[in-house]
Kinemage of the C-alpha trace (Angstrom):
@kinemage 1
@onewidth
@group {chain A} dominant
@subgroup {mainchain}
@vectorlist {calphas} color= white
{ca unk a 1} P -58.819 -49.176 7.743
{ca unk a 2} L -59.446 -45.430 7.786
{ca unk a 3} L -57.283 -45.131 10.882
{ca unk a 4} L -54.418 -46.911 9.088
{ca unk a 5} L -54.690 -44.669 6.018
{ca unk a 6} L -54.689 -41.571 8.197
{ca unk a 7} L -51.585 -42.831 10.015
{ca unk a 8} L -49.776 -43.379 6.705
{ca unk a 9} L -50.733 -39.912 5.452
{ca unk a 10} L -49.582 -38.369 8.723
{ca unk a 11} L -46.267 -40.208 8.521
{ca unk a 12} L -45.719 -39.071 4.909
{ca unk a 13} L -46.539 -35.482 5.756
{ca unk a 14} L -44.056 -35.609 8.620
{ca unk a 15} L -41.321 -36.996 6.329
{ca unk a 16} L -41.889 -34.412 3.584
{ca unk a 17} L -42.335 -31.670 6.128
{ca unk a 18} L -39.022 -32.475 7.760
{ca unk a 19} L -37.368 -32.661 4.343
{ca unk a 20} L -38.705 -29.255 3.392
{ca unk a 21} L -37.543 -27.803 6.700
{ca unk a 22} L -34.094 -29.307 6.202
{ca unk a 23} L -33.974 -27.977 2.630
{ca unk a 24} L -35.010 -24.530 3.798
{ca unk a 25} L -32.278 -24.573 6.459
{ca unk a 26} L -29.636 -25.536 3.858
{ca unk a 27} L -30.456 -22.532 1.659
{ca unk a 28} L -31.374 -20.009 4.332
{ca unk a 29} L -29.557 -16.687 4.427
{ca unk a 30} L -27.151 -16.478 7.351
{ca unk a 31} L -26.800 -12.953 8.722
{ca unk a 32} L -23.374 -12.095 10.141
{ca unk a 33} L -22.054 -9.030 11.954
{ca unk a 34} L -18.568 -10.045 13.133
{ca unk a 35} L -15.389 -11.780 11.975
{ca unk a 36} L -16.172 -14.837 14.110
{ca unk a 37} L -19.682 -15.178 12.683
{ca unk a 38} L -18.477 -14.728 9.106
{ca unk a 39} L -15.639 -17.257 9.521
{ca unk a 40} L -18.018 -19.821 11.027
{ca unk a 41} L -20.629 -19.289 8.321
{ca unk a 42} L -18.076 -19.782 5.534
{ca unk a 43} L -16.955 -23.033 7.166
{ca unk a 44} L -20.523 -24.374 7.465
{ca unk a 45} L -21.414 -26.406 4.355
{ca unk a 46} L -25.092 -26.149 5.304
{ca unk a 47} L -25.079 -22.381 4.733
{ca unk a 48} L -25.942 -21.447 1.169
{ca unk a 49} L -25.868 -17.653 1.465
{ca unk a 50} L -24.235 -15.223 3.864
{ca unk a 51} L -25.316 -11.617 4.313
{ca unk a 52} L -23.306 -8.899 6.053
{ca unk a 53} L -25.391 -6.840 8.477
{ca unk a 54} L -22.485 -4.670 9.652
{ca unk a 55} L -19.043 -3.558 8.501
{ca unk a 56} L -16.569 -6.334 9.353
{ca unk a 57} L -12.804 -6.150 9.822
{ca unk a 58} L -10.871 -9.423 9.619
{ca unk a 59} L -7.328 -10.216 10.717
{ca unk a 60} L -6.879 -13.421 8.743
{ca unk a 61} L -7.729 -14.625 5.251
{ca unk a 62} L -11.291 -15.912 4.876
{ca unk a 63} L -11.345 -19.319 3.166
{ca unk a 64} L -14.038 -20.696 0.880
{ca unk a 65} L -14.048 -24.480 0.354
{ca unk a 66} L -17.624 -25.135 -0.849
{ca unk a 67} L -20.433 -23.481 -2.825
{ca unk a 68} L -21.711 -20.311 -1.162
{ca unk a 69} L -23.011 -16.827 -1.970
{ca unk a 70} L -21.682 -13.775 -0.110
{ca unk a 71} L -23.937 -10.707 -0.049
{ca unk a 72} L -22.005 -7.596 0.948
{ca unk a 73} L -25.329 -5.763 1.388
{ca unk a 74} L -23.709 -2.330 1.164
{ca unk a 75} L -21.223 -3.050 3.968
{ca unk a 76} L -17.407 -2.953 4.106
{ca unk a 77} L -15.365 -6.134 4.490
{ca unk a 78} L -11.838 -5.007 5.357
{ca unk a 79} L -8.594 -6.903 5.960
{ca unk a 80} L -6.307 -5.453 8.659
{ca unk a 81} L -3.363 -7.438 9.964
{ca unk a 82} L 0.375 -7.402 10.551
{ca unk a 83} L 0.400 -10.653 8.576
{ca unk a 84} L 0.013 -10.442 4.812
{ca unk a 85} L -2.924 -12.201 3.232
{ca unk a 86} L -5.800 -12.017 0.770
{ca unk a 87} L -9.198 -10.934 2.027
{ca unk a 88} L -10.739 -14.081 0.514
{ca unk a 89} L -9.083 -17.287 -0.700
{ca unk a 90} L -11.214 -19.665 -2.771
{ca unk a 91} L -9.831 -23.199 -2.638
{ca unk a 92} L -10.045 -25.688 -5.506
{ca unk a 93} L -13.266 -27.096 -4.019
{ca unk a 94} L -14.714 -23.623 -3.467
{ca unk a 95} L -17.414 -21.872 -5.491
{ca unk a 96} L -18.096 -18.283 -4.415
{ca unk a 97} L -20.687 -15.903 -5.829
{ca unk a 98} L -20.223 -12.310 -4.711
{ca unk a 99} L -23.276 -10.044 -4.815
{ca unk a 100} L -24.535 -6.812 -3.298
{ca unk a 101} L -28.201 -6.266 -2.388
{ca unk a 102} L -27.723 -2.637 -1.276
{ca unk a 103} L -26.014 -0.928 -4.242
{ca unk a 104} L -27.048 2.542 -3.074
{ca unk a 105} L -24.772 2.560 0.000
{ca unk a 106} L -21.840 4.978 -0.271
{ca unk a 107} L -18.257 4.753 0.964
{ca unk a 108} L -15.412 7.264 0.646
{ca unk a 109} L -11.817 6.557 -0.389
{ca unk a 110} L -8.735 8.772 -0.569
{ca unk a 111} L -6.111 8.318 -3.287
{ca unk a 112} L -2.605 7.682 -1.897
{ca unk a 113} L 0.516 9.019 -3.613
{ca unk a 114} L 1.032 5.539 -5.087
{ca unk a 115} L -2.427 5.697 -6.686
{ca unk a 116} L -3.902 3.129 -4.301
{ca unk a 117} L -7.395 3.911 -2.970
{ca unk a 118} L -7.507 3.938 0.846
{ca unk a 119} L -10.678 3.954 3.024
{ca unk a 120} L -11.364 7.468 4.321
{ca unk a 121} L -14.994 8.209 5.139
{ca unk a 122} L -14.104 11.741 6.345
{ca unk a 123} L -11.812 13.198 3.698
{ca unk a 124} L -12.083 10.732 0.828
{ca unk a 125} L -12.529 12.166 -2.668
{ca unk a 126} L -13.621 8.938 -4.357
{ca unk a 127} L -17.142 7.615 -3.771
{ca unk a 128} L -17.849 3.911 -4.197
{ca unk a 129} L -21.439 2.742 -4.171
{ca unk a 130} L -22.534 -0.583 -2.702
{ca unk a 131} L -20.633 -3.130 -0.656
{ca unk a 132} L -16.841 -3.130 -0.608
{ca unk a 133} L -13.963 -5.564 -0.107
{ca unk a 134} L -10.728 -3.741 0.775
{ca unk a 135} L -7.377 -3.949 2.534
{ca unk a 136} L -5.810 -7.251 1.401
{ca unk a 137} L -2.097 -7.565 0.641
{ca unk a 138} L -1.919 -10.963 -1.065
{ca unk a 139} L -1.203 -14.602 -0.344
{ca unk a 140} L 2.546 -15.253 -0.337
{ca unk a 141} L 3.846 -17.905 -2.750
{ca unk a 142} L 7.448 -18.957 -2.086
{ca unk a 143} L 7.619 -20.647 -5.480
{ca unk a 144} L 7.416 -17.366 -7.368
{ca unk a 145} L 8.523 -15.062 -4.517
{ca unk a 146} L 5.374 -12.996 -4.909
{ca unk a 147} L 2.198 -12.048 -3.111
{ca unk a 148} L -0.871 -13.064 -5.051
{ca unk a 149} L -4.384 -11.662 -5.023
{ca unk a 150} L -4.738 -8.811 -2.567
{ca unk a 151} L -8.531 -8.910 -2.666
{ca unk a 152} L -9.318 -12.438 -3.811
{ca unk a 153} L -7.068 -15.447 -4.468
{ca unk a 154} L -9.096 -17.822 -6.642
{ca unk a 155} L -8.206 -21.457 -7.185
{ca unk a 156} L -11.814 -22.571 -7.611
{ca unk a 157} L -14.871 -20.830 -9.074
{ca unk a 158} L -15.467 -17.129 -8.508
{ca unk a 159} L -18.491 -15.330 -9.919
{ca unk a 160} L -18.684 -11.597 -9.313
{ca unk a 161} L -22.207 -10.217 -9.742
{ca unk a 162} L -21.946 -7.082 -7.600
{ca unk a 163} L -19.965 -5.223 -4.985
{ca unk a 164} L -16.534 -3.684 -5.442
{ca unk a 165} L -12.977 -4.789 -4.677
{ca unk a 166} L -11.269 -1.515 -3.793
{ca unk a 167} L -7.755 -0.503 -2.805
{ca unk a 168} L -6.348 -4.002 -2.431
{ca unk a 169} L -2.663 -4.505 -3.125
{ca unk a 170} L -0.527 -7.516 -3.963
{ca unk a 171} L 2.902 -6.901 -2.531
{ca unk a 172} L 4.453 -4.585 -0.023
{ca unk a 173} L 1.956 -2.990 2.347
{ca unk a 174} L 2.110 0.821 2.127
{ca unk a 175} L 4.119 2.227 5.025
{ca unk a 176} L 5.877 -1.048 5.873
{ca unk a 177} L 9.535 -1.793 5.113
{ca unk a 178} L 9.976 -5.228 6.678
{ca unk a 179} L 9.275 -7.136 3.484
{ca unk a 180} L 9.521 -6.706 -0.261
{ca unk a 181} L 8.896 -9.159 -3.083
{ca unk a 182} L 6.645 -8.532 -6.034
{ca unk a 183} L 2.907 -8.826 -6.459
{ca unk a 184} L 0.474 -10.298 -8.949
{ca unk a 185} L -3.198 -9.437 -9.062
{ca unk a 186} L -3.858 -6.541 -6.726
{ca unk a 187} L -7.608 -7.045 -6.943
{ca unk a 188} L -7.908 -10.691 -7.992
{ca unk a 189} L -5.407 -13.465 -8.722
{ca unk a 190} L -6.958 -16.318 -10.687
{ca unk a 191} L -5.856 -19.872 -11.435
{ca unk a 192} L -9.421 -21.190 -11.503
{ca unk a 193} L -12.569 -19.860 -13.182
{ca unk a 194} L -13.404 -16.176 -12.782
{ca unk a 195} L -16.574 -14.744 -14.288
{ca unk a 196} L -17.261 -11.046 -13.851
{ca unk a 197} L -20.940 -10.323 -14.487
{ca unk a 198} L -21.009 -7.016 -12.612
{ca unk a 199} L -19.381 -5.069 -9.835
{ca unk a 200} L -16.031 -3.324 -9.997
{ca unk a 201} L -12.317 -3.611 -9.241
{ca unk a 202} L -11.165 -0.110 -8.342
{ca unk a 203} L -7.954 1.583 -7.239
{ca unk a 204} L -6.045 -1.652 -6.659
{ca unk a 205} L -2.323 -2.077 -7.205
{ca unk a 206} L 0.800 -4.187 -7.145
{ca unk a 207} L 4.124 -3.282 -5.604
{ca unk a 208} L 7.618 -3.766 -6.982
{ca unk a 209} L 10.087 -5.348 -4.609
{ca unk a 210} L 12.695 -3.064 -3.143
{ca unk a 211} L 15.904 -3.909 -4.961
{ca unk a 212} L 14.130 -5.585 -7.880
{ca unk a 213} L 11.301 -7.905 -8.796
{ca unk a 214} L 8.538 -7.505 -11.333
{ca unk a 215} L 4.865 -6.982 -10.542
{ca unk a 216} L 1.979 -7.809 -12.844
{ca unk a 217} L -1.761 -7.236 -13.137
{ca unk a 218} L -2.595 -4.349 -10.805
{ca unk a 219} L -6.314 -5.010 -11.160
{ca unk a 220} L -6.501 -8.657 -12.181
{ca unk a 221} L -4.037 -11.457 -12.988
{ca unk a 222} L -4.903 -14.842 -14.447
{ca unk a 223} L -2.449 -17.704 -14.840
{ca unk a 224} L -4.157 -20.268 -17.027
{ca unk a 225} L -7.664 -20.884 -15.820
{ca unk a 226} L -10.647 -19.070 -17.313
{ca unk a 227} L -11.474 -15.361 -17.360
{ca unk a 228} L -14.807 -14.075 -18.680
{ca unk a 229} L -15.806 -10.449 -18.169
{ca unk a 230} L -19.416 -9.985 -19.298
{ca unk a 231} L -20.022 -6.678 -17.533
{ca unk a 232} L -18.556 -4.615 -14.738
{ca unk a 233} L -15.593 -2.265 -14.462
{ca unk a 234} L -11.854 -2.470 -13.796
{ca unk a 235} L -10.669 1.072 -13.201
{ca unk a 236} L -7.845 3.217 -11.810
{ca unk a 237} L -5.552 0.302 -10.984
{ca unk a 238} L -1.843 1.143 -10.837
{ca unk a 239} L 1.655 0.014 -9.968
{ca unk a 240} L 2.176 -3.022 -12.160
{ca unk a 241} L 5.182 -3.287 -14.432
{ca unk a 242} L 2.970 -4.982 -17.024
{ca unk a 243} L -0.823 -5.077 -17.116
{ca unk a 244} L -2.270 -2.056 -15.353
{ca unk a 245} L -5.804 -3.418 -15.574
{ca unk a 246} L -5.457 -7.067 -16.574
{ca unk a 247} L -2.537 -9.485 -17.040
{ca unk a 248} L -3.482 -12.756 -18.710
{ca unk a 249} L -1.096 -15.679 -19.182
{ca unk a 250} L -2.283 -18.920 -20.753
{ca unk a 251} L -5.986 -18.119 -20.538
{ca unk a 252} L -8.589 -17.855 -23.298
{ca unk a 253} L -9.995 -14.605 -21.974
{ca unk a 254} L -13.189 -12.897 -23.100
{ca unk a 255} L -14.412 -9.339 -22.445
{ca unk a 256} L -17.877 -8.495 -23.732
{ca unk a 257} L -21.231 -6.865 -22.961
{ca unk a 258} L -20.761 -3.428 -21.409
{ca unk a 259} L -17.525 -4.373 -19.649
{ca unk a 260} L -15.096 -1.499 -19.243
{ca unk a 261} L -11.406 -1.154 -18.379
{ca unk a 262} L -10.459 2.476 -17.779
{ca unk a 263} L -7.855 4.710 -16.221
{ca unk a 264} L -5.399 1.907 -15.467
{ca unk a 265} L -1.629 2.422 -15.659
{ca unk a 266} L 1.373 0.164 -16.283
{ca unk a 267} L 4.933 1.182 -15.510
{ca unk a 268} L 6.173 -0.686 -18.587
{ca unk a 269} L 3.677 -2.298 -20.995
{ca unk a 270} L -0.032 -2.955 -21.350
{ca unk a 271} L -1.797 -0.135 -19.548
{ca unk a 272} L -5.196 -1.765 -19.988
{ca unk a 273} L -4.288 -5.371 -20.757
{ca unk a 274} L -1.056 -7.356 -21.059
{ca unk a 275} L -1.577 -10.557 -23.073
{ca unk a 276} L 1.382 -12.790 -22.204
{ca unk a 277} L 0.062 -15.975 -23.804
{ca unk a 278} L -3.253 -17.473 -24.846
{ca unk a 279} L -6.030 -15.437 -26.428
{ca unk a 280} L -8.244 -12.436 -25.767
{ca unk a 281} L -11.581 -11.518 -27.390
{ca unk a 282} L -13.094 -8.035 -27.142
{ca unk a 283} L -16.709 -8.015 -28.322
{ca unk a 284} L -20.139 -6.559 -27.639
{ca unk a 285} L -19.740 -2.977 -26.427
{ca unk a 286} L -16.621 -3.669 -24.359
{ca unk a 287} L -14.339 -0.662 -23.898
{ca unk a 288} L -10.724 0.047 -22.982
{ca unk a 289} L -10.410 3.774 -22.321
{ca unk a 290} L -7.948 6.289 -20.889
{ca unk a 291} L -5.313 3.703 -19.930
{ca unk a 292} L -1.582 4.338 -20.158
{ca unk a 293} L 1.796 2.608 -20.250
{ca unk a 294} L 5.151 4.299 -19.822
{ca unk a 295} L 6.867 2.301 -22.576
{ca unk a 296} L 4.425 0.592 -24.935
{ca unk a 297} L 0.882 -0.639 -25.429
{ca unk a 298} L -1.285 1.993 -23.757
{ca unk a 299} L -4.442 -0.101 -24.139
{ca unk a 300} L -3.172 -3.588 -25.049
{ca unk a 301} L 0.236 -5.231 -25.340
{ca unk a 302} L 0.160 -8.673 -26.978
{ca unk a 303} L 3.217 -10.927 -27.008
{ca unk a 304} L 4.139 -13.204 -29.915
{ca unk a 305} L 2.183 -16.470 -30.211
{ca unk a 306} L -0.970 -14.810 -28.855
{ca unk a 307} L -4.349 -14.202 -30.486
{ca unk a 308} L -6.371 -11.015 -30.121
{ca unk a 309} L -9.845 -10.593 -31.620
{ca unk a 310} L -11.909 -7.409 -31.931
{ca unk a 311} L -15.530 -7.649 -33.048
{ca unk a 312} L -18.968 -6.025 -32.934
{ca unk a 313} L -18.807 -2.631 -31.180
{ca unk a 314} L -15.734 -3.144 -29.019
{ca unk a 315} L -13.713 0.065 -28.730
{ca unk a 316} L -10.272 1.297 -27.668
{ca unk a 317} L -9.888 5.036 -27.085
{ca unk a 318} L -7.998 7.727 -25.220
{ca unk a 319} L -4.993 5.574 -24.291
{ca unk a 320} L -1.352 6.696 -24.295
{ca unk a 321} L 2.155 5.197 -24.456
{ca unk a 322} L 5.558 6.110 -25.873
{ca unk a 323} L 5.074 3.359 -28.468
{ca unk a 324} L 1.711 2.018 -29.619
{ca unk a 325} L -0.735 4.200 -27.686
{ca unk a 326} L -3.566 1.816 -28.584
{ca unk a 327} L -1.999 -1.543 -29.476
{ca unk a 328} L 1.357 -3.273 -29.649
{ca unk a 329} L 1.514 -6.595 -31.469
{ca unk a 330} L 4.782 -8.014 -30.137
{ca unk a 331} L 7.915 -5.896 -30.286
{ca unk a 332} L 10.184 -8.929 -29.866
{ca unk a 333} L 11.040 -11.946 -32.013
{ca unk a 334} L 12.137 -14.936 -29.959
{ca unk a 335} L 11.490 -17.378 -32.787
{ca unk a 336} L 7.929 -18.181 -31.736
{ca unk a 337} L 4.691 -17.769 -33.664
{ca unk a 338} L 3.257 -14.451 -34.754
{ca unk a 339} L 0.846 -12.427 -32.692
{ca unk a 340} L -2.443 -12.559 -34.613
{ca unk a 341} L -5.120 -9.876 -34.540
{ca unk a 342} L -8.520 -10.720 -36.025
{ca unk a 343} L -9.986 -7.392 -37.169
{ca unk a 344} L -13.636 -8.473 -37.171
{ca unk a 345} L -15.217 -5.199 -36.061
{ca unk a 346} L -15.050 -2.436 -33.510
{ca unk a 347} L -12.843 0.624 -33.479
{ca unk a 348} L -9.280 1.380 -32.396
{ca unk a 349} L -8.387 5.015 -31.711
{ca unk a 350} L -4.694 5.720 -31.321
{ca unk a 351} L -1.454 4.516 -32.843
{ca unk a 352} L -0.660 0.850 -33.402
{ca unk a 353} L 2.829 -0.679 -33.377
{ca unk a 354} L 3.510 -4.046 -35.012
{ca unk a 355} L 6.819 -5.814 -34.476
{ca unk a 356} L 5.801 -9.368 -35.285
{ca unk a 357} L 2.119 -9.593 -36.078
{ca unk a 358} L -0.592 -10.457 -38.553
{ca unk a 359} L -3.882 -8.638 -39.011
{ca unk a 360} L -6.487 -11.022 -40.412
{ca unk a 361} L -10.281 -11.243 -40.684
{ca unk a 362} L -12.374 -14.271 -39.734
{ca unk a 363} L -14.239 -15.945 -42.581
{ca unk a 364} L -17.603 -15.360 -40.874
{ca unk a 365} L -16.935 -11.766 -39.807
{ca unk a 366} L -19.730 -9.342 -40.697
{ca unk a 367} L -17.574 -6.216 -40.528
{ca unk a 368} L -13.984 -5.151 -40.023
{ca unk a 369} L -12.069 -3.097 -37.495
{ca unk a 370} L -11.551 0.624 -38.049
{ca unk a 371} L -8.075 1.874 -37.094
{ca unk a 372} L -8.167 5.644 -36.582
{ca unk a 373} L -4.510 6.202 -35.733
{ca unk a 374} L -1.227 5.616 -37.534
{ca unk a 375} L 0.208 2.124 -37.907
{ca unk a 376} L 3.972 1.612 -37.600
{ca unk a 377} L 5.560 -1.716 -38.558
{ca unk a 378} L 9.179 -2.450 -37.661
{ca unk a 379} L 10.667 -5.813 -38.575
{ca unk a 380} L 12.180 -7.624 -35.585
{ca unk a 381} L 15.222 -9.879 -36.199
{ca unk a 382} L 15.085 -13.269 -34.493
{ca unk a 383} L 16.688 -12.819 -31.065
{ca unk a 384} L 18.185 -9.612 -32.421
{ca unk a 385} L 20.040 -11.397 -35.255
{ca unk a 386} L 19.359 -13.033 -38.589
{ca unk a 387} L 16.236 -12.982 -40.732
{ca unk a 388} L 13.487 -10.742 -39.407
{ca unk a 389} L 9.813 -11.666 -39.142
{ca unk a 390} L 7.634 -10.284 -41.941
{ca unk a 391} L 4.413 -8.842 -40.572
{ca unk a 392} L 1.226 -9.047 -42.636
{ca unk a 393} L -1.959 -7.021 -43.119
{ca unk a 394} L -4.922 -8.808 -44.706
{ca unk a 395} L -7.874 -6.782 -43.425
{ca unk a 396} L -8.990 -3.614 -41.663
{ca unk a 397} L -9.924 -0.051 -42.478
{ca unk a 398} L -6.942 2.211 -41.885
{ca unk a 399} L -7.646 5.932 -41.541
{ca unk a 400} L -4.141 6.969 -40.463
{ca unk a 401} L -0.782 6.545 -42.159
{ca unk a 402} L 0.668 3.053 -42.510
{ca unk a 403} L 4.459 2.771 -42.627
{ca unk a 404} L 6.720 -0.228 -42.358
{ca unk a 405} L 9.664 -2.282 -43.493
{ca unk a 406} L 9.490 -5.925 -44.625
{ca unk a 407} L 5.692 -6.031 -44.727
{ca unk a 408} L 3.155 -7.983 -46.762
{ca unk a 409} L -0.117 -6.204 -47.546
{ca unk a 410} L -2.725 -8.592 -48.932
{ca unk a 411} L -5.927 -6.695 -48.204
{ca unk a 412} L -7.584 -3.868 -46.343
{ca unk a 413} L -8.753 -0.326 -47.083
{ca unk a 414} L -6.146 2.405 -46.676
{ca unk a 415} L -7.490 5.951 -46.542
{ca unk a 416} L -4.232 7.783 -45.738
{ca unk a 417} L -0.893 7.374 -47.548
{ca unk a 418} L 0.986 4.078 -47.220
{ca unk a 419} L 4.756 3.705 -47.364
{ca unk a 420} L 6.511 0.347 -47.351
{ca unk a 421} L 10.275 -0.086 -47.432
{ca unk a 422} L 12.842 -2.826 -47.370
{ca unk a 423} L 14.651 -4.044 -44.267
{ca unk a 424} L 18.438 -4.038 -44.314
{ca unk a 425} L 19.958 -6.750 -42.113
{ca unk a 426} L 22.423 -9.476 -43.041
{ca unk a 427} L 20.538 -9.407 -46.318
{ca unk a 428} L 17.936 -7.175 -47.929
{ca unk a 429} L 14.321 -8.120 -47.143
{ca unk a 430} L 11.605 -6.787 -49.421
{ca unk a 431} L 8.131 -5.512 -48.666
{ca unk a 432} L 5.325 -6.545 -50.965
{ca unk a 433} L 1.734 -5.578 -51.700
{ca unk a 434} L -0.536 -8.115 -53.395
{ca unk a 435} L -3.943 -6.675 -52.586
{ca unk a 436} L -5.841 -3.876 -50.912
{ca unk a 437} L -7.451 -0.561 -51.774
{ca unk a 438} L -5.265 2.522 -51.455
{ca unk a 439} L -7.143 5.830 -51.547
{ca unk a 440} L -4.172 8.163 -51.058
{ca unk a 441} L -1.410 6.285 -52.777
{ca unk a 442} L 1.326 3.850 -51.804
{ca unk a 443} L 5.055 4.443 -52.050
{ca unk a 444} L 8.284 2.682 -51.254
{ca unk a 445} L 12.029 2.979 -51.538
{ca unk a 446} L 14.932 0.683 -52.424
{ca unk a 447} L 18.391 1.717 -51.390
{ca unk a 448} L 19.624 1.239 -54.943
{ca unk a 449} L 16.689 2.908 -56.665
{ca unk a 450} L 14.781 5.454 -54.582
{ca unk a 451} L 11.149 5.827 -55.506
{ca unk a 452} L 10.785 2.351 -56.993
{ca unk a 453} L 8.475 -0.140 -55.308
{ca unk a 454} L 7.726 -3.718 -56.397
{ca unk a 455} L 4.029 -4.632 -56.568
{ca unk a 456} L 2.929 -8.065 -57.751
{ca unk a 457} L -0.796 -8.203 -58.572
{ca unk a 458} L -4.375 -7.098 -57.876
{ca unk a 459} L -3.444 -3.758 -56.375
{ca unk a 460} L -6.430 -1.392 -56.542
{ca unk a 461} L -5.644 2.322 -56.395
{ca unk a 462} L -8.144 4.776 -54.937
{ca unk a 463} L -9.295 8.229 -55.884
{ca unk a 464} L -5.966 9.988 -56.213
{ca unk a 465} L -3.860 7.606 -58.269
{ca unk a 466} L -0.176 6.904 -57.653
{ca unk a 467} L 3.047 6.451 -59.600
{ca unk a 468} L 4.841 3.108 -59.586
{ca unk a 469} L 7.860 2.338 -61.710
{ca unk a 470} L 6.976 5.028 -64.282
{ca unk a 471} L 3.331 3.829 -64.515
{ca unk a 472} L 0.369 6.005 -63.559
{ca unk a 473} L -2.527 4.034 -62.078
{ca unk a 474} L -5.936 5.669 -62.208
{ca unk a 475} L -8.727 5.223 -59.667
{ca unk a 476} L -10.253 1.739 -59.802
{ca unk a 477} L -7.607 0.248 -62.121
{ca unk a 478} L -5.338 -2.698 -61.350
{ca unk a 479} L -1.736 -3.339 -62.240
{ca unk a 480} L -1.146 -6.005 -64.837
{ca unk a 481} L 0.464 -8.961 -63.051
{ca unk a 482} L 3.251 -9.503 -62.660
{ca unk a 483} L 5.162 -6.243 -62.708
{ca unk a 484} L 8.741 -7.482 -62.693
{ca unk a 485} L 11.592 -5.445 -61.304
{ca unk a 486} L 14.010 -4.219 -63.962
């Protein structure tokens, strides 16, 4: 009997022992030091984590079709080939986590005339710490005639915890003239789920096609899918027509924590972020700093029918553009819905331009957004003709001047002078103020009666008082509604 029990126990221990060994093999770290080893490890579904033990140069796109973690371990993973391609392509069944266990390693990059960062350990002026992915040129898509995702093309799940994607380009390879076409997503192109918990996208770019073609999202481009940036940095990305740092189209994007977008440049609009459609939330201590656009929206350009939300300690600062250094809320009117900004907190430094937008405040917001620059509102006729869209301000603290035509002010605190005028199109369209606190006065002008401005009700005047239609309103007093035009 004892012999039988011992046999059973031995058999069970063998079974569980083998199971544990098998389990350990499935999750063991696979060390790789060459392109062949890395390619084989990524293809092996039994490998749960891969660690680079040497710098690796690849000549073909590395494909991820299952769940795996890639540890750059301070090394360089570089794409070099006469054939264009992304460094990594995550398929719809793929789930890649990128990390870096040696963040103290250092690598040098030189800045090309185009602004792209190029590996140069001898003469490089830019130092990147930790592991690096570099050198991709993008996966070509005949449907849109563009190269997508120089560093990473993501159609699955991509979680970035560490490491840096540096100097990748979507589009024409520098120095080559045998192909053109445009690019989207120099660092990352996303149609899946991209979560950035750390790491950086640095010095990436997109190229315009020779003879035409638009390029978007020098650092990151998302078409639908999901984009969540909880931490990390997107910096010094250049070359895109729209979206120097980020271009988002159809995604409900979120940037929070200590995430930072800085020093990115757009040749047209949206130096930091171009919001084509969908929504974008900036919260926590997220920052957009020192970005620029040649035409408009130095930090953020938001198209009509989009939603932008600022809350908590999110901040925009140091950005530049010919129009709307900080923000542009749609400068076109194609007949769609308004661009809506929820001013629930944070701070915006720099001028704001509103063509077709509404500034609101969420019902549960604990604070409101401070706007340090001037706000300019210009009514945009539908498709250039007919009745213009009337922009609205319902909330916010405005420290700079506010000027506009065909505007509704229903709330907010206005520290500097406010001037609202009518819009002359096929007809005359009238601005109106029905609420708000004005600390330096509010004025307006009708073509037929300069100096007269129609105010309906509950208009609170601040410390200096202001004259309206021969009335003098003292600090803290309200107009008696309604004040009819004579």
